[in-house]
N, C-alpha and C positions, 0 to 999 in steps of 0.2 A: 399909643405909647411908641416912642422911638426905640431904637436898639440901645440897650444898656450894655456897656462892657466894663466889667470889674477887672481892674488891672493893677499891676505893680510896676512903677516906672523903671526899675532895674531888671525887669524880667525880659530877656531876649525874645521869648515867644510872644509876649504881650506887644512888644515893639513891632514884630512881624504882623501881628493881627491888626494893629492900628494902621499900619501902612496899607494892608489889604483893604480895610474899610475905606480909607481915604482914596486909594487908587481906584476904587470901584464906586466912588461917589455915594457911599452909604452914610446917611446921617446917623450919628450915634452920640450917646451921652457917656462920657468917660468918668468912672468912679474909682477912687483909690480903695482897693480891696482891704488893705490893712486898717484903714481908718473907718471904713464903712462896709463891712461884709454884707453879702446878699441877705435879704429878708427871709423870714420863714416861708412866706408865700412863694418867693422866687425859688427857694431851695426845694419846696414841695413840687413846684412845677417841673424843676429839672429832674427830680427823682422820678416823676411820671414819664418824662421824656426818655430817661434811661431805664425804663421798665423796672423800676424799683431797686436798681443796683446803686446803692448809696456810695459804695467804695469809689465809683467813677468820679464823684464830686470831691474826693480828698486828694490833696497834693502829697502823694505817697513818697515822693523823693525829698520832701522838705524836712528841715531840721526839727521843727515843732512836732511833726508826725512821728519821726523817729525817736525824739526825746520822750514823748509820751507813750512810746511802744504801742501805738494804735493798731499795728498790723495784727497783734494778738488779741486786742481788746474789742475791735469793731464787731467781729462776729457775735459777741455776747451782749452787745449794746442794742437797745431799742432804736427805732428810727428817730423818735423824739430826742433821745440822748445824743444821737449823731448830729441831728439838726442843731441842737443847743451848742455843741462843740463848734460847728461850722459858723454859726451866727456870732459867736463870741471871740473867734480867733480867725481873722481873715487869712493868716498864713497857712491855715489848714485847707483852705479852699483851692482846688485846682484852678489854675488861671491860664489864659483868660477865661472868664466866666461870662457868657453872653446870653442875655435874655432878649428875645424879640416879642412882638405882640402874640405870635402864634407858636413859637418854638424857642429853642435855645441850644447851646453847645458849650462844652468845656474843652480847653486845650486848643491848639491850632494845627490843623492839617488842612492845607489849602483846598484840596478836593472836597472835603466835607463842608468847608465854608462856602464853596461855590454852589453846592447842592442846597445848603440852608438858605442862601440869598438868591437862588435861582439864576445863577450867572453862567 
């Protein structure tokens, strides 16, 4: 599997991430997160990567997150309920959302990406 990056074209952080991948000659598949959110398997893999911390997968600064008042609701929701939310609304997913064959990462901090891609 190649690197998959779920992104939103108007997201400045996503633009930086895409430039990073290109500059480092990393092959990737770009996926529009709003139209095609990550799959259940990908979300479960990322939850495992983040040691069960599902909140790290949510775009907590997004309008949809605030409109649904999820900061108060997430602690009372099951993991399955949280996954259902993320799978049905790409705006709720922290971006960029990157899955590689063996790992993954959300957000963009260059140092963390260098570690992920062993650069």
